[in-house]
C-alpha positions, 0 to 999 in steps of 0.5 A, a space after each residue: 500500500 502506498 501513502 498518497 498525499 494530495 497537495 492542493 496548491 492555493 498560495 504557492 506555485 508549483 515552482 515554489 512548493 515543489 522544492 520545499 517538499 523535495 527538501 523534506 523527502 531528500 532530508 529523510 533519506 528518500 530517493 524521489 522520482 518527479 513525474 510530469 507530463 511535459 519535458 519542457 516543463 520539467 526542464 523549467 522545474 529543474 532550473 527552479 530546483 537549482 535557484 529556488 533558495 540561495 542557501 539550498 541545494 537539491 541534488 537532481 537530474 534529468 535524462 540528459 544529465 546522465 547518471 540516471 540511476 545515481 540521481 537522488 531526485 530524478 525528473 522525467 515525463 516517462 514511465 518507470 523508476 530508473 533511479 530506484 525512488 521510494 517517493 513519487 512526486 506527480 506534477 501537472 496531472 501526471 498519472 501513476 499506473 505503477 503507484 503501488 511500487 512506491 512507498 509514498 506519493 506526493 500528488 501536487 495540483 493547482 487549486 486555481 484550475 478547476 480541471 486540475 482539481 477535478 482530475 485530482 479528485 479522480 486520482 484520489 478515488 482511483 488510489 483509494 479504490 486501489 487500497 492506498 492510504 490517501 491524505 489531503 493537504 491544504 495550504 494555509 495563509 502563509 503557504 504551510 501545509 495542514 492535513 485536511 482529510 484522509 481516506 482509504 477504500 474498505 476491503 
């Protein structure tokens, strides 16, 4: 069973929120796979991970950077888990048919986009129906996260 956290972005952009969540996962010793839907968008996110904070460093890479299996944080629009990640971060509505192969999943979605919210609800139902533990995280006034809901399918 995978623990799936749905992160409803209401105060921060993905470029602001993703690095903070990745920092926590990396600091806990996890390898992370960031899966998106568009390679150009992922390149933008990669640049953000280098520049988001003057005192921060998140080791990461993409296919073009090489050493894929050695990347602690790997960004891709492709299926698979080439860096042996235990944490999957889904961005921009990316799907996870291999969800059960990860210990944890962070599903980040734009709360200002009604279609993104509707797709996140579908992913919640699918994950819960698959027996995964789902948690809903909402941003507060200052951009911090608070748990607002939890669920799991019976059976």
